[in-house]
C-alpha positions, 0 to 999 in steps of 0.5 A: 358438517361431519365429525371427520371434517371438523376433526380434519380442520381442527387438526390443520389448525393445530399443525400451524407453527404458532405456539399453543398459547397463541393458537388457543388465544386466537380460538378464544377470541373467536369464541368471545366474538361469537357471543356478541350480538353483532351477527353478520359482522362476527367473522369480519371482526375476527379477521380484523382482530386476528390481523391486528394482533397477528393471530392465526386467522383460521383459528379466530374465525373457527372460534366465531363459528362454534356458537351455532345459529340454532343456539343463538336464541338461547344464548341471547335470552340468557345474556339478556337475563344475566344483563338484567341481573347485573343492571337491574334498574334499566328498562325500555329498549335502551335497557334491553340493549344494555342488558344484551350487551353486558350479558353477552360480553360476560358470557363471551368472556366466560366462554372465551376463557374456558375455550382458552384453558381447554384448547391450550391444555389439549394443544400443549398435551398434543405437542408434548406427545408428538415430541415424546413420540419423535424422541422415541422414534429417533432413539430407536434408529441407529445413527 
């Protein structure tokens, strides 16, 4: 998918009537879900959570697609290592599963928080610029 198409889709998301805070939250929840080991169900989970919390569904689903499949082996390997650091006394398949779950949850929370901060800042700045431009445009036209 080309940069122009991504930019157009992101622009369409930002045109919604939701506040920057809620749109950033929807995107951040999607990013969090993209780090979970529930491959194949991430989009469904995103739609479910967006519906339950009345968030922008498109932004939530878009967030799940930001963790691309070719990054997954690296993300999950890092998640297992992080989980092993956090839960060092576990071994076997149950330990591996616990390491993956704890590590991916921790990475997902960090990525979701970072996404929220960046998305909220960008959307707020964009909205502020748009309002400033509208105010400047209105003041130039006689009433």
